MARGUPA-986227 format. One line per 10 residues: number of its first residue (from 1); for each residue z, y, x of N, C-alpha, C. Coordinates in steps of 0.1 Angstrom, whole numbers, plus 5000, padded with zeros to 4 digits. Layout:
MARGUPA-986227
NUM	Z,Y,X,Z,Y,X,Z,Y,X | ...
END
This chain:
MARGUPA-986227
1	5312,7192,3358,5322,7202,3360,5317,7218,3357 | 5310,7217,3345,5306,7230,3340,5318,7239,3333 | 5315,7250,3336,5325,7260,3330,5320,7262,3315 | 5329,7265,3304,5326,7265,3293,5317,7279,3291 | 5305,7279,3286,5297,7292,3283,5302,7303,3275 | 5301,7314,3279,5303,7325,3268,5296,7324,3256 | 5304,7327,3244,5294,7327,3233,5281,7335,3233 | 5281,7349,3238,5273,7358,3239,5273,7367,3251 | 5263,7369,3256,5265,7376,3268,5256,7394,3266 | 5264,7404,3268,5257,7416,3268,5246,7416,3275
11	5235,7423,3268,5220,7423,3272,5220,7432,3286 | 5230,7438,3291,5229,7446,3303,5241,7439,3314 | 5250,7452,3316,5261,7448,3323,5275,7451,3315 | 5284,7452,3323,5297,7455,3314,5298,7467,3305 | 5293,7477,3308,5293,7490,3300,5280,7492,3291 | 5279,7481,3284,5268,7482,3274,5268,7493,3262 | 5258,7499,3263,5256,7511,3254,5245,7505,3244 | 5245,7510,3230,5233,7506,3224,5223,7519,3220 | 5213,7517,3220,5203,7530,3215,5206,7535,3200 | 5214,7527,3193,5216,7531,3179,5229,7535,3177
21	5229,7545,3166,5239,7555,3163,5251,7546,3156 | 5262,7545,3161,5274,7540,3154,5274,7525,3154 | 5266,7519,3169,5268,7506,3172,5272,7505,3187 | 5284,7495,3189,5290,7495,3203,5292,7482,3206 | 5292,7477,3219,5294,7462,3222,5308,7460,3221 | 5315,7450,3213,5328,7447,3216,5331,7436,3224 | 5335,7438,3236,5332,7427,3248,5346,7418,3244 | 5357,7422,3239,5369,7410,3236,5362,7401,3225 | 5351,7405,3218,5349,7393,3208,5334,7391,3208 | 5328,7398,3219,5312,7394,3223,5304,7395,3212
31	5306,7407,3203,5297,7409,3192,5295,7425,3193 | 5285,7429,3186,5281,7443,3184,5292,7446,3172 | 5297,7458,3175,5304,7465,3163,5298,7478,3156 | 5299,7479,3145,5293,7489,3138,5304,7498,3132 | 5303,7512,3133,5313,7519,3125,5306,7535,3122 | 5315,7541,3114,5308,7555,3109,5319,7561,3108 | 5318,7574,3110,5330,7584,3107,5322,7593,3098 | 5330,7597,3086,5327,7605,3074,5337,7614,3073 | 5337,7627,3071,5347,7637,3070,5359,7633,3077 | 5359,7630,3090,5370,7626,3096,5377,7614,3094
41	5369,7605,3086,5377,7592,3085,5367,7584,3089 | 5373,7572,3099,5363,7565,3106,5364,7551,3097 | 5351,7545,3094,5349,7534,3086,5343,7522,3093 | 5351,7512,3095,5348,7501,3106,5338,7494,3094 | 5325,7489,3101,5316,7483,3094,5313,7467,3096 | 5326,7462,3105,5323,7448,3111,5317,7445,3124 | 5318,7432,3128,5310,7429,3140,5299,7419,3135 | 5287,7420,3145,5274,7415,3141,5269,7408,3153 | 5262,7396,3149,5254,7388,3161,5246,7397,3171 | 5239,7408,3162,5227,7416,3168,5230,7430,3166
51	5224,7438,3177,5226,7451,3179,5215,7455,3164 | 5205,7450,3161,5201,7455,3150,5207,7453,3138 | 5214,7442,3135,5222,7440,3125,5231,7450,3123 | 5237,7453,3133,5250,7463,3133,5243,7476,3131 | 5230,7480,3134,5227,7494,3131,5222,7493,3117 | 5217,7482,3112,5215,7481,3096,5227,7484,3088 | 5240,7477,3093,5251,7478,3088,5255,7495,3086 | 5254,7501,3098,5257,7515,3098,5247,7524,3088 | 5233,7519,3089,5225,7527,3079,5229,7527,3066 | 5235,7515,3062,5238,7511,3048,5251,7521,3045
61	5259,7523,3053,5270,7530,3050,5265,7545,3052 | 5256,7548,3060,5252,7563,3059,5247,7566,3045 | 5239,7558,3040,5233,7561,3026,5243,7559,3016 | 5253,7550,3017,5265,7551,3007,5273,7563,3008 | 5274,7569,3019,5283,7581,3019,5277,7592,3019 | 5262,7593,3016,5254,7604,3015,5253,7611,3025 | 5249,7605,3035,5246,7611,3050,5232,7603,3055 | 5221,7605,3048,5210,7596,3053,5204,7601,3064 | 5208,7615,3066,5200,7622,3079,5208,7614,3091 | 5217,7608,3091,5220,7599,3102,5215,7586,3106
71	5208,7582,3096,5204,7567,3098,5195,7566,3111 | 5197,7552,3115,5186,7549,3127,5176,7546,3123 | 5172,7540,3110,5159,7534,3104,5158,7547,3090 | 5147,7544,3085,5142,7549,3073,5154,7547,3064 | 5160,7556,3057,5171,7555,3049,5163,7550,3035 | 5154,7554,3030,5147,7547,3019,5149,7530,3018 | 5148,7524,3028,5147,7510,3030,5160,7504,3021 | 5169,7512,3022,5183,7505,3013,5184,7508,3000 | 5175,7517,2995,5176,7523,2979,5162,7513,2973 | 5157,7507,2982,5142,7496,2975,5134,7508,2971
81	5132,7521,2978,5122,7530,2974,5111,7529,2982 | 5112,7522,2996,5102,7520,3002,5093,7510,2998 | 5080,7509,3001,5070,7498,2995,5074,7484,3005
END
């Protein structure tokens, strides 16, 4: 008589926040959501299994939209410039 387990649980409580820019917990899908806003337009970058994968998606978009100063990590890692 065990209840079906949830697919994933947020790491904290209900009001989960991420330390990464552009990354939010999607409670309805139980996944991390990434999105970026550039010039007033919101670009949804998908849902991801991990918070860090969502942050990587955000960073790739920041580089693509020429706003690397908004990256969570080193922006050069998306260009192949970093060793």
